[in-house]
N, CA, C and O atoms as CSV, one atom per row, in Angstrom:
chain,resi,resn,atom,element,x,y,z
A,1,UNK,N,N,80.592,98.813,140.572
A,1,UNK,CA,C,79.422,99.487,140.521
A,1,UNK,C,C,78.147,98.660,141.152
A,1,UNK,O,O,77.298,99.276,141.796
A,2,UNK,N,N,78.059,97.427,140.970
A,2,UNK,CA,C,76.897,96.577,141.390
A,2,UNK,C,C,77.006,96.600,142.935
A,2,UNK,O,O,75.998,96.633,143.640
A,3,UNK,N,N,78.250,96.583,143.431
A,3,UNK,CA,C,78.422,96.781,144.936
A,3,UNK,C,C,77.936,98.075,145.517
A,3,UNK,O,O,77.377,98.054,146.613
A,4,UNK,N,N,78.081,99.037,144.960
A,4,UNK,CA,C,77.743,100.233,145.381
A,4,UNK,C,C,76.224,100.392,145.296
A,4,UNK,O,O,75.615,101.032,146.154
A,5,UNK,N,N,75.556,99.751,144.157
A,5,UNK,CA,C,74.036,99.793,144.160
A,5,UNK,C,C,73.449,99.002,145.207
A,5,UNK,O,O,72.452,99.402,145.807
A,6,UNK,N,N,74.062,97.791,145.491
A,6,UNK,CA,C,73.403,96.897,146.411
A,6,UNK,C,C,73.550,97.549,147.873
A,6,UNK,O,O,72.651,97.344,148.689
A,7,UNK,N,N,74.568,98.261,148.190
A,7,UNK,CA,C,74.811,99.057,149.354
A,7,UNK,C,C,73.849,100.035,149.548
A,7,UNK,O,O,73.285,100.145,150.636
A,8,UNK,N,N,73.559,100.887,148.440
A,8,UNK,CA,C,72.792,102.024,148.470
A,8,UNK,C,C,71.257,101.552,148.639
A,8,UNK,O,O,70.521,102.244,149.343
A,9,UNK,N,N,70.770,100.428,148.031
A,9,UNK,CA,C,69.566,100.081,147.992
A,9,UNK,C,C,69.243,99.168,149.421
A,9,UNK,O,O,68.089,99.008,149.820
A,10,UNK,N,N,70.243,98.694,150.008
A,10,UNK,CA,C,70.122,98.160,151.296
A,10,UNK,C,C,69.411,96.734,151.098
A,10,UNK,O,O,68.590,96.372,151.942
A,11,UNK,N,N,69.721,95.901,149.971
A,11,UNK,CA,C,69.319,94.629,149.851
A,11,UNK,C,C,67.846,94.634,149.222
A,11,UNK,O,O,67.142,93.631,149.341
A,12,UNK,N,N,67.431,95.664,148.616
A,12,UNK,CA,C,66.075,95.747,148.093
A,12,UNK,C,C,66.122,95.286,146.695
A,12,UNK,O,O,65.084,95.321,146.035
A,13,UNK,N,N,67.253,94.846,146.161
A,13,UNK,CA,C,67.421,94.575,144.770
A,13,UNK,C,C,66.487,93.424,144.311
A,13,UNK,O,O,66.132,93.333,143.135
A,14,UNK,N,N,66.068,92.479,145.344
A,14,UNK,CA,C,65.136,91.508,144.899
A,14,UNK,C,C,63.822,92.028,144.413
A,14,UNK,O,O,63.151,91.468,143.546
A,15,UNK,N,N,63.468,93.238,145.082
A,15,UNK,CA,C,62.043,93.725,144.826
A,15,UNK,C,C,62.192,94.663,143.658
A,15,UNK,O,O,61.153,95.034,143.113
A,16,UNK,N,N,63.274,95.066,143.234
A,16,UNK,CA,C,63.495,96.081,142.087
A,16,UNK,C,C,62.699,95.622,140.786
A,16,UNK,O,O,62.090,96.485,140.155
A,17,UNK,N,N,62.681,94.452,140.411
A,17,UNK,CA,C,61.851,93.951,139.190
A,17,UNK,C,C,60.547,94.227,139.530
A,17,UNK,O,O,59.883,94.702,138.609
A,18,UNK,N,N,59.960,94.063,140.626
A,18,UNK,CA,C,58.476,94.312,140.974
A,18,UNK,C,C,58.123,95.713,140.760
A,18,UNK,O,O,57.159,96.079,140.086
A,19,UNK,N,N,59.072,96.596,141.456
A,19,UNK,CA,C,58.940,98.033,141.544
A,19,UNK,C,C,59.056,98.515,140.060
A,19,UNK,O,O,58.465,99.557,139.781
A,20,UNK,N,N,59.661,97.954,139.210
A,20,UNK,CA,C,59.698,98.485,137.720
A,20,UNK,C,C,58.923,97.747,136.868
A,20,UNK,O,O,59.179,97.660,135.667
A,21,UNK,N,N,57.949,97.185,137.422
A,21,UNK,CA,C,56.781,96.480,136.564
A,21,UNK,C,C,57.103,95.044,136.287
A,21,UNK,O,O,56.382,94.458,135.480
A,22,UNK,N,N,58.008,94.458,136.804
A,22,UNK,CA,C,58.404,93.141,136.424
A,22,UNK,C,C,57.258,92.135,136.843
A,22,UNK,O,O,56.212,92.512,137.371
A,23,UNK,N,N,57.544,90.885,136.570
A,23,UNK,CA,C,56.475,89.927,136.906
A,23,UNK,C,C,56.563,89.679,138.370
A,23,UNK,O,O,57.630,89.478,138.951
A,24,UNK,N,N,55.359,89.704,138.957
A,24,UNK,CA,C,55.088,89.163,140.396
A,24,UNK,C,C,55.184,87.864,140.474
A,24,UNK,O,O,54.964,87.167,139.483
A,25,UNK,N,N,55.553,87.304,141.750
A,25,UNK,CA,C,55.393,85.920,142.062
A,25,UNK,C,C,54.059,85.670,142.388
A,25,UNK,O,O,53.422,86.412,143.136
A,26,UNK,N,N,53.466,84.369,141.715
A,26,UNK,CA,C,52.037,84.307,141.960
A,26,UNK,C,C,52.076,82.990,142.747
A,26,UNK,O,O,52.787,82.031,142.446
A,27,UNK,N,N,51.128,83.058,143.917
A,27,UNK,CA,C,50.998,81.904,144.496
A,27,UNK,C,C,49.984,80.856,143.950
A,27,UNK,O,O,48.826,81.221,143.742
A,28,UNK,N,N,50.335,79.665,143.725
A,28,UNK,CA,C,49.585,78.683,142.855
A,28,UNK,C,C,48.267,78.591,143.460
A,28,UNK,O,O,47.310,78.437,142.700
A,29,UNK,N,N,48.061,78.667,144.791
A,29,UNK,CA,C,46.832,78.474,145.382
A,29,UNK,C,C,45.952,79.582,145.718
A,29,UNK,O,O,44.878,79.462,146.308
A,30,UNK,N,N,46.608,80.961,145.196
A,30,UNK,CA,C,45.882,82.090,145.491
A,30,UNK,C,C,44.524,82.137,144.846
A,30,UNK,O,O,43.642,82.769,145.428
A,31,UNK,N,N,44.313,81.655,143.933
A,31,UNK,CA,C,42.878,81.682,142.987
A,31,UNK,C,C,42.102,80.868,143.878
A,31,UNK,O,O,41.045,81.403,144.213
A,32,UNK,N,N,42.354,79.544,144.438
A,32,UNK,CA,C,41.557,78.757,145.123
A,32,UNK,C,C,41.203,79.596,146.524
A,32,UNK,O,O,40.078,79.742,147.002
A,33,UNK,N,N,42.253,80.023,146.966
A,33,UNK,CA,C,41.944,80.579,148.381
A,33,UNK,C,C,40.905,81.844,148.123
A,33,UNK,O,O,39.955,81.987,148.893
A,34,UNK,N,N,41.081,82.624,147.182
A,34,UNK,CA,C,40.316,83.794,146.846
A,34,UNK,C,C,38.922,83.031,146.642
A,34,UNK,O,O,38.072,83.434,147.436
A,35,UNK,N,N,38.542,82.168,145.894
A,35,UNK,CA,C,37.232,81.576,145.619
A,35,UNK,C,C,36.660,81.133,147.022
A,35,UNK,O,O,35.497,81.339,147.370
A,36,UNK,N,N,37.593,80.516,147.761
A,36,UNK,CA,C,37.019,79.913,149.174
A,36,UNK,C,C,36.440,81.178,149.925
A,36,UNK,O,O,35.328,81.200,150.454
A,37,UNK,N,N,37.349,82.241,149.902
A,37,UNK,CA,C,36.975,83.582,150.723
A,37,UNK,C,C,35.761,84.118,150.245
A,37,UNK,O,O,34.917,84.545,151.033
A,38,UNK,N,N,35.592,84.134,148.953
A,38,UNK,CA,C,34.383,84.813,148.337
A,38,UNK,C,C,33.160,83.853,148.762
A,38,UNK,O,O,32.112,84.368,149.150
A,39,UNK,N,N,33.284,82.632,148.696
A,39,UNK,CA,C,32.250,81.739,148.936
A,39,UNK,C,C,31.800,81.744,150.437
A,39,UNK,O,O,30.634,81.557,150.785
A,40,UNK,N,N,32.760,81.959,151.220
A,40,UNK,CA,C,32.595,82.041,152.850
A,40,UNK,C,C,31.855,83.334,153.003
A,40,UNK,O,O,30.854,83.384,153.717
A,41,UNK,N,N,32.340,84.457,152.315
A,41,UNK,CA,C,31.527,85.799,152.497
A,41,UNK,C,C,30.084,85.614,151.951
A,41,UNK,O,O,29.164,86.091,152.616
A,42,UNK,N,N,29.847,85.041,150.937
A,42,UNK,CA,C,28.507,84.953,150.253
A,42,UNK,C,C,27.636,84.020,151.252
A,42,UNK,O,O,26.437,84.256,151.397
A,43,UNK,N,N,28.208,83.060,151.869
A,43,UNK,CA,C,27.489,82.174,152.799
A,43,UNK,C,C,27.111,83.061,154.128
A,43,UNK,O,O,26.027,82.998,154.707
A,44,UNK,N,N,28.077,83.794,154.453
A,44,UNK,CA,C,27.776,84.627,155.696
A,44,UNK,C,C,26.736,85.790,155.391
A,44,UNK,O,O,25.925,86.167,156.236
A,45,UNK,N,N,26.820,86.283,154.223
A,45,UNK,CA,C,25.706,87.298,153.791
A,45,UNK,C,C,24.473,86.501,153.720
A,45,UNK,O,O,23.500,87.019,154.267
A,46,UNK,N,N,24.306,85.391,153.186
A,46,UNK,CA,C,22.862,84.592,153.236
A,46,UNK,C,C,22.508,84.347,154.564
A,46,UNK,O,O,21.337,84.570,154.871
A,47,UNK,N,N,23.303,83.921,155.437
A,47,UNK,CA,C,22.955,83.734,156.843
A,47,UNK,C,C,22.446,84.861,157.434
A,47,UNK,O,O,21.418,84.824,158.110
A,48,UNK,N,N,23.148,85.969,157.217
A,48,UNK,CA,C,22.685,87.211,157.788
A,48,UNK,C,C,21.412,87.683,157.459
A,48,UNK,O,O,20.619,88.150,158.277
A,49,UNK,N,N,21.168,87.527,155.928
A,49,UNK,CA,C,19.783,87.908,155.477
A,49,UNK,C,C,18.625,86.966,155.978
A,49,UNK,O,O,17.469,87.339,156.176
A,50,UNK,N,N,19.114,85.673,156.156
A,50,UNK,CA,C,17.941,84.717,156.641
A,50,UNK,C,C,17.615,85.080,158.173
A,50,UNK,O,O,16.468,85.031,158.617
A,51,UNK,N,N,18.658,85.425,158.884
A,51,UNK,CA,C,18.433,85.693,160.167
A,51,UNK,C,C,17.671,87.058,160.310
A,51,UNK,O,O,16.841,87.132,161.215
A,52,UNK,N,N,17.883,88.169,159.481
A,52,UNK,CA,C,17.353,89.197,159.576
A,52,UNK,C,C,15.745,89.038,159.029
A,52,UNK,O,O,14.845,89.700,159.547
A,53,UNK,N,N,15.506,88.112,157.959
A,53,UNK,CA,C,14.062,87.774,157.717
A,53,UNK,C,C,13.383,87.116,158.834
A,53,UNK,O,O,12.195,87.346,159.059
A,54,UNK,N,N,14.072,86.316,159.539
A,54,UNK,CA,C,13.310,85.581,160.736
A,54,UNK,C,C,13.082,86.570,161.650
A,54,UNK,O,O,11.969,86.566,162.176
A,55,UNK,N,N,13.912,87.469,161.989
A,55,UNK,CA,C,13.619,88.517,163.066
A,55,UNK,C,C,12.509,89.348,162.666
A,55,UNK,O,O,11.618,89.606,163.476
A,56,UNK,N,N,12.487,89.837,161.347
A,56,UNK,CA,C,11.482,90.673,160.936
A,56,UNK,C,C,10.114,90.101,160.890
A,56,UNK,O,O,9.107,90.748,161.176
A,57,UNK,N,N,10.121,88.873,160.523
A,57,UNK,CA,C,8.937,87.897,160.473
A,57,UNK,C,C,8.269,87.881,162.091
A,57,UNK,O,O,7.082,88.070,162.354
A,58,UNK,N,N,9.225,87.641,162.950
A,58,UNK,CA,C,8.739,87.548,164.273
A,58,UNK,C,C,8.158,89.022,164.836
A,58,UNK,O,O,7.206,89.100,165.613
A,59,UNK,N,N,8.747,89.941,164.417
A,59,UNK,CA,C,8.338,91.352,164.789
A,59,UNK,C,C,7.104,91.736,164.295
A,59,UNK,O,O,6.302,92.385,164.967
A,60,UNK,N,N,6.875,91.314,162.980
A,60,UNK,CA,C,5.582,91.687,162.388
A,60,UNK,C,C,4.430,90.680,163.206
A,60,UNK,O,O,3.368,91.182,163.573
A,61,UNK,N,N,4.658,89.578,163.398
A,61,UNK,CA,C,3.744,88.683,164.126
A,61,UNK,C,C,3.506,89.306,165.508
A,61,UNK,O,O,2.342,89.307,165.908
A,62,UNK,N,N,4.473,89.842,166.298
A,62,UNK,CA,C,4.101,90.647,167.504
A,62,UNK,C,C,3.348,91.957,167.197
A,62,UNK,O,O,2.482,92.427,167.935
A,63,UNK,N,N,3.728,92.454,166.130
A,63,UNK,CA,C,2.836,93.785,165.822
A,63,UNK,C,C,1.421,93.561,165.456
A,63,UNK,O,O,0.554,94.391,165.728
A,64,UNK,N,N,1.173,92.439,164.838
A,64,UNK,CA,C,-0.180,91.904,164.460
A,64,UNK,C,C,-0.968,91.549,165.677
A,64,UNK,O,O,-2.141,91.914,165.752
A,65,UNK,N,N,-0.364,90.812,166.710
A,65,UNK,CA,C,-0.936,90.615,167.979
A,65,UNK,C,C,-1.303,91.857,168.716
A,65,UNK,O,O,-2.383,91.943,169.300
A,66,UNK,N,N,-0.476,92.768,168.701
A,66,UNK,CA,C,-0.878,94.061,169.352
A,66,UNK,C,C,-2.043,94.710,168.603
A,66,UNK,O,O,-2.993,95.195,169.218
A,67,UNK,N,N,-1.964,94.714,167.319
A,67,UNK,CA,C,-3.130,95.300,166.508
A,67,UNK,C,C,-4.327,94.530,166.728
A,67,UNK,O,O,-5.339,95.214,166.879
A,68,UNK,N,N,-4.478,93.230,166.787
A,68,UNK,CA,C,-5.710,92.522,167.122
A,68,UNK,C,C,-6.079,92.889,168.673
A,68,UNK,O,O,-7.249,93.134,168.967
A,69,UNK,N,N,-5.105,92.916,169.591
A,69,UNK,CA,C,-5.550,93.137,170.844
A,69,UNK,C,C,-6.163,94.463,171.049
A,69,UNK,O,O,-7.082,94.588,171.859
A,70,UNK,N,N,-5.665,95.573,170.291
A,70,UNK,CA,C,-6.276,96.856,170.602
A,70,UNK,C,C,-7.244,97.479,169.615
A,70,UNK,O,O,-7.704,98.619,169.671
A,71,UNK,N,N,-7.493,96.492,168.648
A,71,UNK,CA,C,-8.401,96.735,167.346
A,71,UNK,C,C,-7.651,97.803,166.424
A,71,UNK,O,O,-8.340,98.603,165.792
A,72,UNK,N,N,-6.618,97.828,166.354
A,72,UNK,CA,C,-5.910,98.827,165.458
A,72,UNK,C,C,-5.741,98.168,163.984
A,72,UNK,O,O,-5.686,96.964,163.735
A,73,UNK,N,N,-5.678,99.154,163.149
A,73,UNK,CA,C,-5.513,98.607,161.614
A,73,UNK,C,C,-4.233,98.959,161.155
A,73,UNK,O,O,-3.617,99.881,161.691
A,74,UNK,N,N,-3.751,98.292,160.178
A,74,UNK,CA,C,-2.450,98.700,159.613
A,74,UNK,C,C,-2.550,99.983,158.814
A,74,UNK,O,O,-3.686,100.354,158.519
A,75,UNK,N,N,-1.546,100.687,158.438
A,75,UNK,CA,C,-1.476,101.949,157.738
A,75,UNK,C,C,-2.028,101.794,156.371
A,75,UNK,O,O,-2.765,102.639,155.865
A,76,UNK,N,N,-1.669,100.729,155.798
A,76,UNK,CA,C,-2.162,100.407,154.534
A,76,UNK,C,C,-3.695,100.187,154.354
A,76,UNK,O,O,-4.279,100.576,153.342
A,77,UNK,N,N,-4.289,99.576,155.333
A,77,UNK,CA,C,-5.825,99.291,155.398
A,77,UNK,C,C,-6.448,100.669,155.828
A,77,UNK,O,O,-7.589,100.866,155.411
A,78,UNK,N,N,-5.941,101.541,156.511
A,78,UNK,CA,C,-6.458,102.847,156.727
A,78,UNK,C,C,-6.522,103.592,155.457
A,78,UNK,O,O,-7.590,104.027,155.026
A,79,UNK,N,N,-5.392,103.748,154.848
A,79,UNK,CA,C,-5.425,104.461,153.568
A,79,UNK,C,C,-6.427,104.019,152.570
A,79,UNK,O,O,-7.056,104.797,151.852
A,80,UNK,N,N,-6.559,102.549,152.562
A,80,UNK,CA,C,-7.436,102.011,151.443
A,80,UNK,C,C,-8.962,102.393,151.936
A,80,UNK,O,O,-9.855,102.653,151.130
A,81,UNK,N,N,-9.121,102.391,153.178
A,81,UNK,CA,C,-10.566,102.898,153.650
A,81,UNK,C,C,-10.754,104.173,153.317
A,81,UNK,O,O,-11.809,104.452,152.746
A,82,UNK,N,N,-9.824,105.179,153.583
A,82,UNK,CA,C,-10.087,106.597,153.292
A,82,UNK,C,C,-10.182,106.759,151.795
A,82,UNK,O,O,-10.958,107.608,151.358
A,83,UNK,N,N,-9.500,106.058,151.011
A,83,UNK,CA,C,-9.711,106.329,149.489
A,83,UNK,C,C,-11.047,105.643,149.227
A,83,UNK,O,O,-11.649,106.166,148.289
A,84,UNK,N,N,-11.632,104.687,149.758
A,84,UNK,CA,C,-12.776,104.153,149.356
A,84,UNK,C,C,-14.014,105.049,149.829
A,84,UNK,O,O,-15.108,105.079,149.266
A,85,UNK,N,N,-13.655,105.752,150.933
A,85,UNK,CA,C,-14.721,106.555,151.587
A,85,UNK,C,C,-14.801,107.999,150.714
A,85,UNK,O,O,-15.828,108.675,150.775
A,86,UNK,N,N,-13.857,108.348,150.047
A,86,UNK,CA,C,-13.872,109.498,149.051
A,86,UNK,C,C,-14.607,109.118,147.735
A,86,UNK,O,O,-14.707,109.940,146.825
């Protein structure tokens, strides 16, 4: 009977335990690798945010130069003056 089962399943008997809810083989370094991967992702995210902050600061600097050159005011300053005028 075992021979018939092995032939019918085509050598998948090794994985039968896993499919039936058996214990999975665990990689001893899996936890360490996952922690390293999470740390790398966290570091990449921090670098991305820092780069974005630098770019936004540079853009704001250019915006302020344009405002100064043409005598424009920020939207917040305009709203504050309008409220004060009322």
